[in-house]
ROGU-329297 format. One record per residue (C-alpha): residue number from 1; residue in one letter; z, x, y. Coordinates in Angstrom, 2 decimals. Example, Ala and Ser with C-alpha at 12.3 -4.5 7.8 and 13.67 -1.06 7.14 Angstrom:
BEGIN
<pt nr="1" rest="A" up="7.80" east="12.30" north="-4.50"/>
<pt nr="2" rest="S" up="7.14" east="13.67" north="-1.06"/>
***
This chain:
BEGIN
<pt nr="1" rest="M" up="-0.01" east="0.01" north="-0.07"/>
<pt nr="2" rest="R" up="-0.90" east="1.27" north="3.50"/>
<pt nr="3" rest="V" up="1.02" east="0.14" north="6.52"/>
<pt nr="4" rest="I" up="-1.00" east="0.28" north="9.72"/>
<pt nr="5" rest="P" up="0.82" east="-0.31" north="13.06"/>
<pt nr="6" rest="E" up="-0.40" east="-3.29" north="15.02"/>
<pt nr="7" rest="S" up="-1.37" east="-1.16" north="18.01"/>
<pt nr="8" rest="E" up="-3.72" east="0.90" north="15.72"/>
<pt nr="9" rest="A" up="-5.18" east="-2.02" north="13.83"/>
<pt nr="10" rest="W" up="-8.44" east="-2.07" north="15.88"/>
<pt nr="11" rest="L" up="-9.21" east="1.44" north="14.65"/>
<pt nr="12" rest="H" up="-9.49" east="0.03" north="11.16"/>
<pt nr="13" rest="T" up="-12.00" east="-2.74" north="11.71"/>
<pt nr="14" rest="P" up="-15.42" east="-2.14" north="10.16"/>
<pt nr="15" rest="E" up="-17.09" east="-1.92" north="13.54"/>
<pt nr="16" rest="M" up="-14.71" east="0.76" north="14.82"/>
<pt nr="17" rest="C" up="-14.87" east="2.73" north="11.56"/>
<pt nr="18" rest="E" up="-18.67" east="2.86" north="11.98"/>
<pt nr="19" rest="R" up="-18.36" east="3.91" north="15.64"/>
<pt nr="20" rest="L" up="-15.88" east="6.61" north="14.69"/>
<pt nr="21" rest="A" up="-18.14" east="7.83" north="11.95"/>
<pt nr="22" rest="Q" up="-20.94" east="8.11" north="14.49"/>
<pt nr="23" rest="A" up="-18.84" east="9.97" north="16.85"/>
<pt nr="24" rest="T" up="-17.77" east="12.38" north="14.22"/>
<pt nr="25" rest="Q" up="-21.31" east="13.06" north="13.36"/>
<pt nr="26" rest="W" up="-22.23" east="13.47" north="17.01"/>
<pt nr="27" rest="M" up="-19.39" east="16.01" north="17.40"/>
<pt nr="28" rest="K" up="-20.62" east="18.06" north="14.38"/>
<pt nr="29" rest="Q" up="-24.21" east="18.21" north="15.95"/>
<pt nr="30" rest="H" up="-22.84" east="19.04" north="19.47"/>
<pt nr="31" rest="P" up="-20.16" east="21.80" north="19.35"/>
<pt nr="32" rest="P" up="-18.17" east="22.38" north="22.33"/>
<pt nr="33" rest="A" up="-19.47" east="24.80" north="24.85"/>
<pt nr="34" rest="E" up="-17.87" east="26.41" north="27.94"/>
<pt nr="35" rest="T" up="-18.98" east="24.82" north="31.23"/>
<pt nr="36" rest="D" up="-20.29" east="27.01" north="34.02"/>
<pt nr="37" rest="I" up="-18.16" east="25.25" north="36.73"/>
<pt nr="38" rest="D" up="-20.26" east="26.71" north="39.58"/>
<pt nr="39" rest="E" up="-23.56" east="25.25" north="38.04"/>
<pt nr="40" rest="F" up="-21.84" east="22.00" north="37.33"/>
<pt nr="41" rest="L" up="-20.59" east="21.59" north="40.99"/>
<pt nr="42" rest="A" up="-24.01" east="22.60" north="42.37"/>
<pt nr="43" rest="R" up="-25.67" east="19.86" north="40.25"/>
<pt nr="44" rest="I" up="-23.29" east="17.25" north="41.62"/>
<pt nr="45" rest="E" up="-23.77" east="18.40" north="45.13"/>
<pt nr="46" rest="E" up="-27.52" east="18.15" north="44.64"/>
<pt nr="47" rest="Q" up="-27.23" east="14.63" north="43.30"/>
<pt nr="48" rest="R" up="-25.03" east="13.60" north="46.28"/>
<pt nr="49" rest="R" up="-27.64" east="14.91" north="48.73"/>
<pt nr="50" rest="I" up="-30.40" east="13.03" north="47.05"/>
<pt nr="51" rest="K" up="-28.26" east="9.85" north="46.98"/>
<pt nr="52" rest="D" up="-27.23" east="10.29" north="50.59"/>
<pt nr="53" rest="A" up="-30.94" east="10.83" north="51.55"/>
<pt nr="54" rest="Q" up="-32.05" east="7.48" north="50.13"/>
***
């Protein structure tokens, strides 16, 4: 017998089990990588400039 806390019951629905399996597969195919913070901030600034220009 398995006891699942009520607050975690949603994790054990068939739909969520499928979504978690998909997320696990995605994580296996996309390993973590270090972010170049300067490049990231430059991209955001560029997007803001484009948005402000519209």
